[in-house]
C-alpha positions in Angstrom: 7.4 5.1 -13.7 7.6 1.7 -12.1 11.4 1.8 -12.2 11.4 5.3 -10.6 9.1 4.0 -7.8 11.4 1.0 -7.2 14.5 3.2 -7.1 13.0 5.8 -4.8 11.6 3.1 -2.5 15.2 1.9 -2.0 16.7 5.4 -1.9 14.4 8.4 -1.7 17.2 10.8 -2.7 18.2 8.8 -5.8 19.0 10.9 -8.8 17.4 10.8 -12.2 20.6 9.1 -13.5 19.8 6.1 -11.3 16.2 6.1 -12.3 17.2 6.2 -16.0 19.7 3.3 -15.5 17.0 1.2 -13.7 14.5 1.9 -16.5 17.1 1.0 -19.1 17.0 4.4 -20.8 19.4 7.3 -21.1 19.0 10.4 -19.0 18.2 12.5 -22.1 15.3 10.1 -22.9 14.0 10.5 -19.4 14.2 14.3 -19.6 12.3 14.3 -22.9 9.4 12.6 -21.1 9.6 14.3 -17.7 10.5 17.9 -17.1 12.0 17.3 -13.7 12.5 14.7 -10.9 9.5 16.2 -9.1 7.3 15.7 -12.2 8.4 12.1 -12.6 7.9 11.4 -8.9 4.4 13.0 -8.9 3.4 11.0 -12.0 4.8 7.8 -10.6 2.7 8.3 -7.5 -0.4 9.1 -9.4 0.2 6.1 -11.7 0.7 3.7 -8.8 -2.4 5.0 -6.9 -4.5 4.7 -10.1 -3.3 1.1 -10.6 -4.2 0.3 -7.0 -7.7 1.9 -7.4 -8.2 -0.2 -10.5 -7.1 -3.4 -8.7 -9.4 -2.7 -5.7 -12.3 -2.1 -8.1 -11.5 -5.2 -10.1 -11.4 -7.3 -6.8 -14.8 -5.9 -5.9 -13.7 -5.9 -2.3 -16.6 -3.9 -0.8 -19.3 -6.4 -2.0 -17.7 -9.4 -0.3 -18.5 -10.7 3.2 -16.3 -8.8 5.7 -13.9 -11.6 6.5 -13.3 -12.4 2.8 -13.2 -8.7 2.0 -10.4 -8.2 4.5 -8.4 -11.1 3.1 -8.8 -10.0 -0.5 -8.0 -6.4 0.5 -4.7 -7.4 2.0 -4.0 -9.7 -1.0 -4.5 -6.7 -3.3 -2.5 -4.2 -1.2 0.6 -6.2 -0.5 1.9 -6.4 -4.1 1.6 -2.6 -4.5 4.6 -2.1 -2.2 6.9 -2.0 -5.3 4.8 0.9 -6.7 3.8 2.8 -3.6 6.4 2.3 -1.0 8.3 5.4 -2.0 5.4 7.6 -1.0 6.0 6.6 2.6 9.8 7.2 2.6 10.0 10.5 0.7 8.5 13.8 1.8 8.7 15.3 -1.7 4.9 14.9 -2.4 3.6 16.0 1.0 1.1 18.7 0.4 0.5 17.9 -3.3 -3.3 18.3 -3.6 -3.7 15.9 -6.5 -1.7 13.1 -4.8 -3.6 13.7 -1.6 -6.9 13.4 -3.4 -5.8 10.2 -5.2 -4.6 8.7 -1.9 -7.9 9.6 -0.3 -9.8 7.9 -3.1 -8.2 4.6 -2.3 -8.2 5.1 1.5 -12.0 5.3 1.5 -12.7 1.8 0.3 -9.9 0.4 2.6 -11.4 2.1 5.6 -14.9 0.8 4.7 -13.6 -2.8 4.6 -11.9 -2.3 8.0 -15.1 -0.8 9.5 -17.2 -3.6 8.1 -14.8 -6.2 9.5 -15.0 -4.5 13.0 -18.8 -4.3 12.8 -19.1 -8.0 11.9 -16.7 -9.1 14.7 -14.0 -10.2 12.2 -11.6 -7.9 14.1 -12.1 -6.2 17.5 -13.9 -3.0 17.1 -12.4 -1.4 20.2 -10.6 1.9 19.6 -10.9 4.3 16.7 -11.2 3.0 13.2 -8.2 5.2 12.3 -6.1 3.0 14.5 -7.0 -0.1 12.5 -6.2 1.8 9.3 -2.8 2.9 10.6 -1.9 -0.6 11.9 -2.7 -2.1 8.5 -0.6 0.6 6.9 2.3 -0.2 9.2 2.0 -3.9 8.5 2.0 -3.3 4.8 5.1 -1.2 5.2 6.8 -4.0 7.1 5.8 -6.5 4.4 7.0 -4.2 1.6 10.4 -3.5 3.2 10.8 -7.2 4.2 10.2 -8.3 0.6 12.5 -5.6 -0.8 15.2 -6.6 1.6 14.9 -10.3 0.7 13.8 -11.2 4.3 10.3 -12.2 3.3 9.1 -14.3 0.4 6.8 -12.2 -1.8 4.1 -14.9 -1.8 4.3 -15.3 2.0 3.8 -11.6 2.7 0.0 -11.3 2.4 -0.5 -14.2 4.8 1.9 -12.7 7.3 0.1 -9.4 7.1 -3.4 -11.1 7.5 -2.2 -13.1 10.5 -0.6 -10.2 12.3 -3.5 -7.9 11.6 -6.1 -10.4 12.8 -4.2 -11.5 15.8 -3.3 -7.9 16.7 -7.0 -7.1 16.8 -7.9 -10.2 18.8 -8.8 -12.8 16.3 -7.7 -16.4 16.5 -9.3 -17.7 13.4 -11.0 -16.0 10.5 -14.1 -14.3 11.8 -13.7 -15.5 15.4 -13.0 -12.7 17.9 -11.0 -13.7 21.0 -11.6 -12.6 24.5 -9.3 -9.8 25.8 -8.6 -9.1 29.4 
């Protein structure tokens, strides 16, 4: 499933032959485990989302102080680009109720951290909370694609996302809001 996610992140139209090659198995072996490309894509999505949910739970992000929670959240999210990026570049799973429910289950704690950071003044609270969520999502996408293209070092990506997010929402240093005109 990880190989499929990586292949589809690079090319959303990639065939099962390419997925099988990346996984180091034959196409027949792949078909014995997955009835179709759509089934494999759906299961890869659910597997990646479940792994992210487990990582968020293990990091116990919501129980941390808001500034620390935001940093840890980003540290957890950035490495999942390899497993979840394909969800953003393929429309194959739009409307799948199980995938949508799984995504919502991880979006909820992420949104809570962002709301707590705004309430605590870690980031500017101006504008709708959905905007902060979408900006974070866009920065994660930029980090994921930058790492995949070899333009960003994997270990630098979380810091770059943290810096861009905090500065974009008016923060000069962790927990210190800046004045905006």
